[in-house]
Each structure stands twice: as C-alpha cells, then as structure tokens.
LOZA-200169 format. One record per residue (C-alpha): x, y, z. Coordinates in steps of 0.001 Angstrom, whole numbers, plus 500000, padded with zeros to 6 digits. Layout:
N
XYZ...
***
This chain:
1074
679692780448234776680164777107232971680800777454229218678642775570226706680012773936223563679166776095220579678756774464217157680994775605214326678348774691211729676812778025210624673396776384210131673276775249213773674518778494215316671212780375215044669273777572216780671735777506219706672031781281219865668547781861221299669157779380224116672363780907225383672781783325228289674114786768227460677761785936228070677528782798225903675718784749223193678720787049222964680918784011222496678576782689219785678757786010217961682532785772217928682499782181216606679996783074213881682149786004212765685182783754212616683302781133210530682103783764208084685666784933207583686861781350207094684136780685204490684993783859202604688644782926202574687867779423201292685506780775198593688056783180197224691072780972197447691075779882193745690484783436192575693313784703194732695698782126193426694921782792189754694569786583189556696859789589190002694627790759192889696255788217195234698317790675197213695525793270197554692927790715198681695353789142201105695955792534202707692197793137202991691656789755204613694404790433207149692835793801207966689419792190208450690903789559210766692724792211212786689546794303213154687606791277214337690358790402216807690389793943218201686600793922218578686798790545220268689442791820222686687257794814223525684302792556224212686423790388226528687792793487228210684314794852228809683283791569230387685920792066233061684490795457233923680980794381234888679223794965238182678570791662239936675620791192242278677110789668245452674084789824247743673750786024247728677319785778249067676623787949252144674946787021255415672092789529255255669295790491257594665771789226257078664008791689254802667187793455253631666236795418250481669671796880249707671681796130246566675269794860246920677381795066243750681098794483243282683369795902240604687065795384239869688388798267237797690035797004234606692771799639234603694191799242238125692325796281239729690876798447242511687903796632244065684745798641244793681670797490246698678617799649245982675663799411248382672440801223247472669258801353249479665988803256249314665189806094251704668507806530253497669390810046254546673157810149253932675736808714251571679124807540252766682393806056251535685406804380253103688721803411251523690846800988253519694598800665252866696432797575254139699219799405255905699313800567259504701481801431262455703050797951262537704640798845259172706399801927260557710060801987259464712562801565262281713902805101261954710514806814261515708118805634264219704633807049263495705217807525259763701998805689258782700043808053261042701813811111259626701015810098256045697347809764257032697452813434258092699416814664255069697157813031252508694341815512253251696472818570252394695287819012248782696107817317245465697609818342242157694171818491240539692553820238243533695416822083245253693222824218247526693841822792250987690302823227252284688439822318249061687367818918250376686322820144253831684360823028252312682371820668250097681768818225252953680540821119255090678131822265252391676807818712252235676038818614255990678626815895256283681784814912258120685038813133257348687941811564259194690672808946259051692526806659261465695651804532261522695394801113263156698007798408263588697384796781260216695414799283258154694677802959257565691095803980256891689768807127255189686049807860255309683306810490254958679545810912254876677229813623253560673970814232251735673494812743248284673407815886246147677191816564246119678367812948246288680050812789242863681851816101243441683048814921246872684303811620245431686173813488242690688143815581245215688528812746247757689873810270245171692745812592244286694195812176247792695124808636246670696063809570243088698135812758243207698362814162246766700541817263247033702579816113250045704313819482250167707421819726252292706327823030253841703221821242255226705299818592256976706268820562260085702682821609260696701248818085260456704011816660262655702839819223265226699299817853264828700525814291265361702494815496268381699369817079269901697487813845269345700279811943271051700058814187274142696324813522274329696925809774274522699134810096277604696218810599279982693538808469278332693169805211280171692541802989277137695789804208275537697741803812278773696557800201279042697493799557275414700928801160275828701680799102278923700863795888277040703225797034274278705980797637276857705514794136278284705905792596274809709022790904273481711592792928271603711587792857267772707904791908267685705846794098265271703430794917268107706251796642270004706231799810267938705528803438268728702294803648266749701307807320267184704560809189266581705647812591267920708062815400267076711081813441268317710348810184266461709308811881263230711636814877263019714319815352265667715736811826265878715840811191262099717390814635261544720133813877264064721001810826261949720983812770258693717711811202257512714930813061255674711402812549257009709959814123253867711764811655251590710747808760253841707108809899253660707074809866249853708894806513249779706406805035252270703502806098250064705102804454247023705679801240248972702143800764250295699589803103248666698684801223245498695312800047244176695764796326244859696385797176248529693083799065248884689371798400249059686641800992248518683077800791249835680364803309248946676841803388250333674160805666248929670488806085248124668979803901245419668365806942243215672168807481243001672897803921241889673173804275238113674969807597238268677606806088240554678032803004238389678563805217235352681228807413236945683158805447239577685578803921237097686603807292235720686974808762239223689191806026240723690957804345237795694061806526238126695046805298241582698489803836240807699088800107240729701814798276242621703833797912239428703593801637238693704674802568242220707522800104242512708898800981239092709987804230240740711049802559244002714830802752244323717455801184246545717632804518248366713919804253249160714441800744250507717318801817252766715346804749254093712438802475255067714608799910256847712484797581258993714033795594261841711030793775263310710157790134262719707099788977260818705494786313263011702154784758263898703203784318267514701648786682270085703990789327271546703967787784275044704556784039275390705307783578279094703504784234282384704357787662283772702955790105286281703245793859286304702332796609288751701533799920287090701866802948289386699140805433288494698722808957289817694964808629290313693184806623292992691707803962290735692522800357291619692205797922288745693236794421287841693593792933284370694019789252283576695246788984279987695845786061277636697330786446274156696542783740271613697711782859268123695084783636265483695817781182262703693740778395261174693393776738264588692166779836266413689041781709265392687722784906266877684219783419267136685468780436269121686947782842271636683701784794271629681864781584272547684167781162275541683421784732276568679660784118276307679856780968278419682054782758280932679951785924281063676377784774280592675949781797282819672511781866284434672949784930286688674304783397289905676584781084287928678325783815285925681905784563286861681260788271287394678366787581289732680579785142291637683261787814292197680849790594293109678817788396295437681969787475297378683141791120297517686226790281295461685415792867292793683022795759292345683045795674288543683864792938286069684028792975282281685462790580279731686775791909276396688192790199273336690228792052270717691820791147267413695197792527266332695778792014262632698299793213260067700254791798257136703069791098259619701287789700262637697949788365263821696860787479267360693908787635269764693628789286273180691381787899275928691158790454278733689330790397282061689005793917283542688190794271287255687821796963289855688530795572293292689571796283296853693280797121296921694659794005298562697332791547297454695331788662298922692333789763296838694403789561293649695436785993294413691844785012295237690576786506291966693197784640289910692299781401291700688617782020291019689386782649287357691055779267286834688334777627288947685674778910286580687595778572283326688156774901284039684401774510284497683877776083281064686439773730279501684677770691280953681109771820280367679423768752278779676838770534276600679104772888274716677907771977271228674185772112272077674678775456273820676700776787270876673872776143268408671225777417270830673136780709271096673657780745267316669906780496266738669225783390269092671998785436267498670465785100264028667019786160265257668491789158267066670687789966264080667526790328261978665758792481264576668093794563266703671777794402265775671723797150263165670721799580265920674337799398267111675467801097263901674879804793264496675485806201260991676411805439257410680063806324258006680524803735260746678951801136258455681203801740255456684270801753257737683349798305259012682568797021255508685797798269253895687995796809256641686315793409256388686441793441252581690169794131252769690404790940254847688499788998252126685456788613254390682640789550252016680103787262253670680685788887257085680408792581256222677007792907257908677362790232260551681053790915261297681752788878264447678156788814265704677152785405264356678600782023265206679494779673262375679954775903262556681009774552265947684610773310265959685710771294268968689356771458267891689353775260267871687577775355271222690015772900272829693113774730271589691802778039272891690974776482276255694466774973276467695793778546276578693083780093278769693469777387281438697288777511281462698778779560284356701979779650282310700298781955279758698640784535282017699611788219282181698536789859285462698461793671285448697770795455288713697075799196288481697421801085291768698659804292293366699932802377296386703747802343296189704011799587298834703267797026296115706569797802294378708869798053297395712134796302296665711294795891292970712858797608289995710589800334288666710748800743284897710234804294283686708751804708280204709306808393279529707678808200276113704286807069277421704587808500280951704396805071282602705997803683285774705694799928286169707355796722287287707731793541285273708531790051286595707991786434285645705373784382287496707317781566289147706511777894288646705570777722292333702928780430291830701696778722288672701237775468290582699149777258293222696802778398290464696704774916288929695403773462292176692164775315291559691406773640288252689458770668289604685915772038289574683438770180287352679841771340287762677807770083284814674877772440285448676853775616285877675595776771282466672153775191282018671210774964278347667714776230279021669112779574280156670060780292276540666844778980275024664565782029275085663516782681271507662915786390270768659947787929268997659918787551265220660404790353262742657176792237261997656418791797258293652709792511257947650591794446260388647152796019260444647903798439263270647372802112262531650445804282262090648797807515263219651181808336266073653863809971263946654808812170266923654837811481270656651440812037272268650592812607275905648521809523276740648418809729280536648987812480283124648585812730286884650200814864289578652779812060289799653939812302286228653249811869282514653479809248279803654347810117276218653917807361273660654643807032269969653718804049267842656104803472264956656194799991263503655846800530259770659140802376259378661322799763261076659074796669261319660711795504264513659050794047267641661145796249269903660610799284272069662748802090273388661562803194276817662895806193278723662041806730282391662999809967284143662575809944287926663074813565288972663187815364292312664590818688293468665780817018296689669078816305294897669693819976294029670219821361297532674006821294297417676983819293296161676450816644298872672875815926297810674051815742294191676689813211295300673916811090296839672114811354293496675208809932291742675541807121294307671885806137293932672137806160290118675217803892290242673475801535292659670323801342290541672447800696287452674348797841289137671187796206290462669255796452287208672235795142285239672432792214287621668710791458287517668574791671283716671816789757283162670341787116280842668215789614278939671364791599278156672709788526276402669665788773274160670543792365273230668523794173275879670223797555276150669905799461279389671597802675280569671199804361283946672594807801284790671778810859286891669477813314285122671296816143283380669128819065284452666865818063287318667891815894290223666980812251289745667647809159287667667350808549283934666846804979282668666945804167278943665927800726277714665717799053274321664161795607274472661879793132272757658134793558273262657988790334275265660551791693277762658785794948278720656821793648281686659834791829283129662044794925282807659544797131284629659265794494287341663033794572287869663026798388288143660206798194290674662180795680292740665263797883292763663433801067293812661568799385296657662384801097299971662061797838301876664677796038299767667004798967299027670262797583300421671870800960300057669813802208303020670362799473305572673721797943304650676770800008305597679037797795303463676854798309300413676851802077300940680647802193301401681133800155298226678959802515296204680709805548297661684085804069296738682864803261293219681720806866292801685103808193293945686821805804291501684517806940288711685118810621289439688873810097289667688820808390286273686870811334284884689351813738286468692140812045284534690350812047281204690806814568278422690444818160279533687701819110277083685402816415278539685875817958281978685199821380280489681781820276279150680868819090282641682095822389284131680193824464281563676954822625282271677337823286285987677625827045285330674980827631282675672568825321284509673166826990287828671406824412290024673925821706289170677427820921290416680458819768288484682045816371289049685097818093290529682858819742293160681117816449293909684481814698294316685411817178297044682451816159299242681796812491298458684408811040300822682759812778303795679215811558303070677506809764305944675011806968305397672307808498307627672407811699305560672198809712302306669304807648303713667233810758304404667829812113300893667009808787299197663877808199301307662564811638300377663292810883296723661480807514296737658472809084298432658353812205296311659638811770292765657880812820289586657993810307286731658099810999282982657935807992280646658439807988276877657747804829274881658595804432271199657860801395269030655232798689268884653569799773272118650746798450274289649324801615275892647339799860278622650416797859279662652555801000279922649924802874281967649624799902284304653414799814284813653420803587285423650810803180288176652867800431289823656065802519289754654389805636291189652370803797293811654845804665296583655351808311295644653280810836297602653523814077295603650766816478296551652008819778295127652899820779291608656092818902290611659365820762290281660142821916286720663619822989285683663783826539284348666447827523281830667951830982282280669363833620279966672668834942281258672972838655280533676381840125281301675280843706280585677350844208277429680463842741279027682199839487278281682752837265281291685948835228281666686295832389284157689928831427284767690657828296286770693839826543287845692643823055286878694499820086288287693724817027286188695344814052284514695715816188281382698812817761282888700293819152279673697194820766278209695410824082278544691940824873277301689884827869276280686287827701275166684178830703274290680469830295274917678196832619272922674641832594274198672287833423271344669073833218273313665654832369271862665492832189268084662549832427265733662137829776263050664013831721260364666922832407262736666998828752263746667143827764260065670098830105259510671863828741262594671527825195261239672768826457257860676003827933259239676606825270261911678680822907259722680655825673257931681454827257261314682803823937262571684835823337259408686292826830259165687158826968262880688997823652262529690805824796259359691989828072260888692657827206264537693854823640264073695173823258260509696658826707259912697654827912263377698247824449264897697010825636268294696092822181269521694828818768268502691327819364269890689429822140268108685652822008268193682574824070267498679139823035268697675567824322268952674002823787272385670251823835273064669075824388276631665279824325276455664411827280274169667830828931274469670545828354271877674280828822272339677473828157270396680827827103271810684223827305270083686887825326271918690661824883271673692729822475273750696492822271273374699861822222275067701683825060273298699994828270274500698163829758277444694351829845277318694231833639277023696186833314273752693686830746272523690963833235273412692587835918271265692827833555268303689180832474268643688079836113268592690433836702265680688698833886263771685183835343263999685654838241261518687363835800259156684283833603259280682087836620258628684177837325255506683628833728254421679859834169254766680099837339252689681953835458249912679318832732249497677487832790246168673764832195245712674535828841244099676721827752247024674106828774249596671386827014247606673483823833247551674038824111251310670286824491251840669428821412249771671951819321251689670602820555255005667008819813254017667939816157253514669674815909256875666746817568258710664107815195257396662902813301260445661026810770258300664322809324257014665917808062260199667924804955259376667963803605262936665167802901265384667107804266268372668113807451266514664486808371265952663566807658269568666495809762270828665477812665268579661933812898269982663048812300273558665203815447273552662069817593273134660306815802275972663387816019278161663737819799277798659941820334277915659720822312274679657643819638272871658326821192269457658676817820267754658365819338264270661130821913264745663480820370262167660615819665259780659549823315259986663126824446259404663362822158256361660184823725255015661613827241255473664832826214253720662851824705250860660640827770250345663195830531250828666649831038249341668869832839251823671536835313250742674983836005252100673566839202253641671019837124255584673800834973257012676003837987257782673159839813259484672456836841261758676136836363262577676649840025263347673600840174265605674478837153267718678283837183267691679572840614266846677121842368269163676721839554271678676252840629275301676565837090276620680033835858275814681318833527278529684960832421278151686119829518280309689912829207280511691527826205282182695225826488283082697319823391283675699780823231286614702693823017284168701751826304282495701013828814285207701032829208288971697721829570290725698866832898292139699211834283288614695448834169287968693617836040286617695792836776283574694255839871281985694113840038278228696466842511276635694053843515273906690340843987273643688335841138272210687470841907268622683805841031268860682868841686272485684259845225272443685243845002276100687770843109278153684923842334280556684890840776284002687257838125285357686241835541287949688074832582289453685375830674291347681690829770291470681296832231294346682470835052292050679963833877289477677072833964291936677952837480293067677476838922289590674315840873288976672802838728286217669500839434284558667507836212284593664854835939281921662852832977283157661840830322280699658063830232280250656586826995281507655410824638278820653622822045280925650137823075279782650867822675276084648957819435276002
***
C-alpha cells in the first residue's frame, strides 16, 4: 500500500485523519502523539531550566517517550500479523465462493494459507516441508523417508503414541504422509468438530516430536516392508530402472525408499549412528521457513481458526534456532556427495533392455529436459496435446494402432523438483508386438510425427484455442478430478512451497502466454535422436544375447545398457522430413463447451434417483441435480448384463475380452471429446456378466456419446466377430493385462480372489488367465452374439438431464436385444459354516514373491438400521486400532487394512495383513488376538467420547453435503447396482445417531454378537513360494482361534469350497420396489 504524506501541523491532522485508510490512520495516530509530546516539551522548557524540578520532569518525559515508542512498536508488530486476502492473486473458478487468506506468523515466519467455504463436509490440512529423498545423506539412504515415519510416534506434549490416530478416528477422518524427491508432505482430513484439537496434537509433531531411540528399529522395519512392496509394482520398477540408467553423482541417483541395510546395517558396520543422524537431519531441514501450511475448512470455522492458529503453530523452530544447535559432528554425519545441478540425469542417447519375469511386452521412449527459465512444464504439455489430440486419424497413437505397431499408447509428462535439481520427463509408453523390427519402426514413426509437430504452422492460434477451452472446462468440470479435501490441501501446500500461489487451483491445467522460444527449445530436444532413451521391457532373453546383463540386487532388476550409435541416430534423423500443415487442423480444437449454469428455473424435486422408464429389456433411473453444483454436465452409467458370461471361466474370459474391445473402440471414437474432459470408463460388471460403462460429459455431448456406443455394439460392425487378427490382439491384450495384475501387490489379488468366492458365480483373474490362451474365436462369437441379442440394460443418469432424450437413446440401444423372459438378477448369498470357521490356504505364485497374506472375512449378514449405525460408528476405530496393533506395535507387515464390505443387503468386515516376515497362519493368530483387545477399547470409551464420535459421523453421512458432482452420482449408483434402492440409508443412520446416544455396552453387544459369536468367519491365507512348499499345505493352526471357538475346516481349492454343505439364505428380490 502506498503511504500518504501526513502533516505535522496538529490543526491539519484531524482533517486528514478521516480520509485515511486504516493503516494510514494508525500512522497518523503515531504522528499526532509525537507532536503532542514535542509541544509539551517545548512548553515546559523554560520551567525546566529555571526550577529544581528539572531532573524529575526530564525523567517523566523520557518515560513517556519510551511508553509511546513501545506502543508504536506493538502497533507495527501487529500489522505484520494480519490475515491478507489473496483471492485476487489466484486463478479461481467462475463462481468460486471460498475465502483465501494468508498469514505469516510473526514469531517464526511460518506461512499459512487458510481456505474456508460454506457447506463442505470435511476439514483438512497439509504441511509441506522442502526436503525429500534427494537430500538423503550419502551414508543413510532413505533417511528422509524414515524421519517421515518417526515423526508420528508422539510428542513431548502429547506422548501417547496413538493419541493423534484416535482423535482422527473419532472424527471420521484419515491421515497420511509421503516423501517425494524434493519434499515431504504431512496431511489429514476429518469432520469439523474436533479440528482445533487435531491441529494441536498434529502441530507438535513439528515442534517437539519424541523421536525415541527404542522406536527406531520398529519404524525401520516399516520402511523395509514398504521397500519390499515396491519391488513388484510396475511404476516403481520403471522409476528404479530410470534411476539406474542415470549418471553417477546426480541427485536423482539415490535410493529414495531405504531399507534395513541402508538405514541400519551398513551405517552400523561403519560405526555410524542412525539415531543421531535422524535427529541431525531434522535440525538441518525441519524449520518453519522451510515449510508451508494449508488448511481448508467450513466457513463457520473461519474465525475460530484465525484466532488460534498462531498459538498452535508459532513454536515450530526457526532455521536460526535449529542451526544454533547444529554442530560440526552433525555436519560430518550428514555428509552429502552428490552434485547440485539443473542438468537432467541422462544427457546422451541410450537403450536398455529390461528382462522381466512376466509376459508383458512394453516399450518406453523417454526424453529428459532441463526445467529452467527456458523450459516450462506447460510448454511441454502443449506438445503433448498436439501429439496426442490431433483430429483422431492424425493422432500419433491412432497412427501406431492402425498400423498394428502398438496395441496401447500413452504419453506422460512428469516434473522432478527439489532444492538440488529440477528437470522434466517426457515419456511415451507403448504395448506392442515383441519384435525388434517393430521397435525400430515405432522410433522412426515417433520422429516422423514429432517433426510434424515442430513445423506445424498454426501453433500459436491452436495454443490460444486450447487455452480458451481449458478455462471453460476449468470452471465446469476440472474440480471433479479432486476426490476429497485432503487431496486438495496436499496439492495447494506443495504449490505454495514452490511460490505458486496463483496456480494452487489451476496447477498445470491452464496454459499461460504462448512462448515460441520455450516451444522451440523443447522441440530441439524432443526431435534430437541424440537425446532419446529407449527402454524395452521383455521376458524374451534372445534380445540380450551377447550383451552384458547388469544385475541390480537392490531393486531386483536385470537389464542391459548401451549407447545408441551415431549410425542409428542418423537412421532416425532420415525420418524427420514430414511437413503436413493440416495434420492438426485448428477447427478440431474449436468446440466451445456449455457454459456454467448460474440461474435456472428448473425444478429440483428429484433429490433421489427415480425409475422413469421400465420394460422387459431394462430400466432407466434418473436424478436431476443442478442447483447443488450448477454445472451443465451429466454422469451416465450403463450396465449391459447377461448371465451368458457366467457359465464358466471361459465365458467370463470372453466377457473380459469384449469389455476391453468396447473400451478401445469407444476411446477411439470419442478421442476429441476426451480432450474436452469427457471421462469414460469401461469394465466388466462386478456381479453379473456384462459390461459397465461410466461417462461424465457435457450436456451437448450426450447424444454423440450414445451414438458411439451404439456403433460399437452393432453386430454387423463388430470387428471382434469377423476379424481373426482383431480377436487375437484382444486376447493378447487380456493376457498382458492379467499378467500385469498377477505381478501387482498381493492384497489386490486377494480382493479379486475373495470376490470370486463370496460371489460364487464369478471367477478370479487367476482362473481366467488359465483358460484365455486356449479360447477359440468361434466359441467367443457364439457367446458375444447371444449377449448382443439378449442383454438387459440398466441406465442411471445424474445431472441436468433431458428425460425424453435418455429414453430415446435407451430404445435405440435395446432395439437389437430380444429378451422375452424375466431378466437374470444376481442373488447375494449368506455363507453359513455351521459354527465353524473356514480357512482357505493357497500356494499363490505371483510377482509379490516375498510376501504372504492373511485376511479374515467376518460375514455379519443383514443388519437393522440401529445395527448399521453402530457398524458405521465402529468402522473407523476398528481400522485405526487394527493398524496400530498389527502394523505399528507388532510390525507384521506394511499392508494392514480393515474394511466394511456391502454385498446387496449383506454386510461383512475384513481384516487383512500382508508382510514378508511370518507365515499367514501366524498373521491369523494375531488378527484373532486383536479382536478381544478391540472389545476392551470399546468398553473403555466414555459417553463423551462416543457422543463426539457420533457427531463426527453424522457430518460425514450427510448426503446433501457432497463436495463433488461425481461423488454424489457414485453414491446413488451403488444402491442401483446392488438392487437395494435404499438411497436414504446413510440419512436414516444419521438421524438415528442424532436422536440416540449409544453407550459402550451397545457397541460391545454388537461386536460380541457379530465377531465373538460369528458362525461365518472365512480366513483366506496366501503363501508365497519363498515361504512354504505346496506340499506343506494345509498348515493347521496350533491353537484355537480366540473368537471362532473352533479350528474349523481347511480347504485348498474352489472344488473343496463347492463341496461344503453351505446354507444359502437367498436374497429377497427387490425388483418390484418401484
């Protein structure tokens, strides 16, 4: 704010005073006080000089001056502690009603961004610290990650280890943290009522964390378990290979995760203390100036937060306070031997063949670019958009797929950023036929197309056309990509720590001003064969014959690495002569989306889905909701179902193939619409046989989308039926997909396996993989033809709907189907094991070679409304306490989870442990050992604690406070999908919780009934090849299970499962509810 000149004439001060802004008024007050003092001094000067009171008066005058100075200093100090409205500095969405206020704490300079908004369901906070894995000391690889774990283990003010998690649980919330290359982020979300208490405990992790030495071993074990989980996850394997290919002494070439060897064994062998290094590392990097805090909450919490945030966070130490205790010994312990550089970690053309154990064949073309003032992320994003979203047939991916060079194609851009290094990654991911000639053809095609992009004559016009569309879509749809408050505050805090206030909402979704220099410099790299990194992933060892295979024991990788010769580079350069000016026609980007709905006279009476159309061919449920979100968009779900796919594993495999084919074709036909934020997902149905299609699109796109679906499902044009090559491609893609799944984390495979058992008409992906290679096209044709002629269709539409349009599209889609009888309806079943527990033990060969898993499934059955309310009340505490005991205290494994499952009207709970240290039967014993401990916890809850839990849960159950359009649509769809149609279930539960205060005895009684006396406990135990021989199964438990009261039955196959005499209580049909 510009300062005004303030008169020193006392007679003029009052006239100017009324005209000044508040800050200037304060200044005027100070000047007036000073003038009054000066006048008094001048008026008494003769008296002072001629009387004995000289000394006394002089002392009084000095005191008055000092008091005024102190008051003035306090006023100035207070001015520095004001909340500043920064909304006008942020790129906001049209109609954004939130408040954005920034505060810098006067005591420690911590910056806080407070965002408040009316009618949001949860509060959240994220604190970002500018230190990450690239700052790991040379002798302690993974130390940044370890400190992230240790910080949650209590504080001096709140030493109880589970105090924070308990409060989060009672607030129906969740919390987590992660360590990236350049920052570490801590975050949580929960209901509003306990927010101040949560912040008080959470803040102490950064003020006075305990960091006890006896906790170190346990948390290193946790880091070690996390490390083992990364070994089989494809995204981590890709990342680790890129690290291995990097130049030595580059900050990117660090072991980011850490394990027992890097954090304990190796330092110990050198006489180094990990515990001392941990405390030194915290002093070096965890200070207030290196942090940024973002809090988002409901408008009603705004003033309370502003009043208390300073007191809560002002004691986070400053850099000066930390470094005043930082000694030479600390510095030596944290020795760092990597170079700080803005150069990317790979600067020359190389190729690598990665030998994988699975059957997936992939190719990656990678370019690494400097990210300084000449290289902007958005300029690279523009290249990606030109490359990806040319008008259908002119896109690069379409070009490859049309010429059978690749079956899948995806371009990604990533940003690596830390205080030591900053670069961009441009990556082209492909699945292709395993042929060396194919690789060369793809690389040639890449340079062929990239040169066309570089020479495209209408770059600037296209840039601004895309920018205009982006802004319109940003106002309407983009916030649907943010799923919860926690993900928002994470994004905001990380961007604020990069001094990107204006971008916290837009992030990298909006173009800025076009810069030809930036574009040209980026293209000079992306069109240079001397900068390419070619990574070929295969299980075919013939590609590495005669080459040196590099073994990376740490990350379980086998690969080759060689330079791309100048001769090979010249071959690629010969394909840089293409110049087609119309390859990206400007008009293809010029479709302007619907505008944001601001005022509407339409009735908002459809607060729940209503059945608006029903025939023997299907049903349509519709729900009009435009006032809540004011967006001209719709979410549409189409479920094509048929029992033809449930005959056996082979028919289910055909179902998967058809779903993949439909997905590919629809993605291709809606290629341009996807650029405009059309979201479309296609997958096999989870319960019945068939296909599920989910779409979110603008109102103006609905008719076109339905037309594309109709074209794909037309028997006459279904290439899958009459083209052997097309069928073989889809079969191969399914095998690749299933092999990828087979090599993913074990608990994901377990969920698939569990579903195939409790929903007994389905088959697991492992069972489908066994039969897919032998599928014949004539068999698949018969299955698909029967499906097209006999499916039942359920449609759900949510948003600003046109009912007549939807009914018309329904009639067109079902025109070919010839259902005469009552359509098939999936029936859920209650599995009664006759007072025995059932244990399924499987020798499970997967990519997760070092892990075992045990998950206990407790089927509760049908619950009345009060029981359902209690289940929701104990759901979060059960999850928190299971994690605290099985993961934090016992360190059984990195993955510990508890989840409530709803299968139509039947409820179940699973408690799962995955780890590498014990056999699954030991995990089973510990899970059963946990249950009475949880019952004791329920018994210890006070009335006040239960009441607080209820109030938090009421807020989270309110269906009228959904923050996201898609979230609300997904919520209602689940009730249509499982045919229970109880859309008000959560609202009814909230009403029960509001009217009735439950006691600890109520919670105990429920828990005892459904867990202690459960007659439907189903334990699934998966043994890895490294842990036990197949001949050793089943491994009987040595002791009885505490809660089941019986060792129970052991089975080792689906055939055993089917032989059991199970009592099936059939689910009552709900189809006549409407």
